[in-house]
N, C-alpha and C positions, 0 to 999 in steps of 0.2 A: 761639239755643237749639237744641240737638240734638234731632232728631225721634226718636220711638219706634222707627221702622223702622231708622234709622241706628244707634241704640243696640243694637237686637237683632242687627244684623249684626256689630257690634263684639263683642258678647258671644259670638256664635256663633264668631267667629274666634279670640278670645283665651281664652274660658272653658273650664273643664274639663267642664262639662255645660251643658245648655240654659238653666237658670235661674241660672247662676253670674254674679252681678253684683257680688260683694263681694270677690273675690280681687284681689290687688295688680296683676297684669298687666291684668286687665279694667278696673280703676279707672284705671290709667295710660293705657290706650287710650281710654277715654271722655273723660278730661281732655284728651288730645291732640286728639281730634276737636273738642271745644269750643274749644280754643286756636286751632285752624286756622280755625274759623268766625269767631271774634272778630278774628283777624288780618286776614281778608278784609274784614270790616266796617270795620276801622280804616284800611284802604287807601283806602276811599271817603270815610270821615268822619274826617278827621285830627284834628279838634278835640274828639272825643268822649272827654273825660277820664274819665268814669265807666266807660266800657267799657275804657279803658286800665288803670284801676286794677283792675277785675275780671280783666283778662287777667294782670296781674302777680300777683294773688292765686292764680289758677289755675296759673301757672307755678311759683310757690313750693310749692303743694300737690303738684304732680306731682314736683317735685324731692325733696321729703321722702319721698314714696311710693317713688320709685325708689331713694333711699338706703336705705330700709328693706328693699326687695326685694334690693338688692345685699348687705346684711348677712346676710339670712336664706337666700336661695336664689340663689347667684351665677349658676348656669347658666340659671335662669329669667330673671334680670335681663338676661343677655346676649342671650337669645332675644327677650325683649320689646323691648329697645332696638333690636335689628337689625330686627325686624318693623315697628316704628314709624318707623324711619328717623332715629332720634336718634343723636347721637354716633358718628361714623364712625371 
């Protein structure tokens, strides 16, 4: 689970203002942080199928969010993907 401090730092980096937790780049960044945490968990606990299923759901959710961002704001999409280190 992502901590509140980590979430605030992500919002500060990707958000338009201090309380911006709803814009697409911020949501994608928060999902990416959660995905990284679950991935590290699965490296230690390889047979945790419930966590694996949750990971796949989060990846799908992020994929849909980035597809929406790409359609609506292509420059923002490119900046977000570059900052997050996705798709090189």
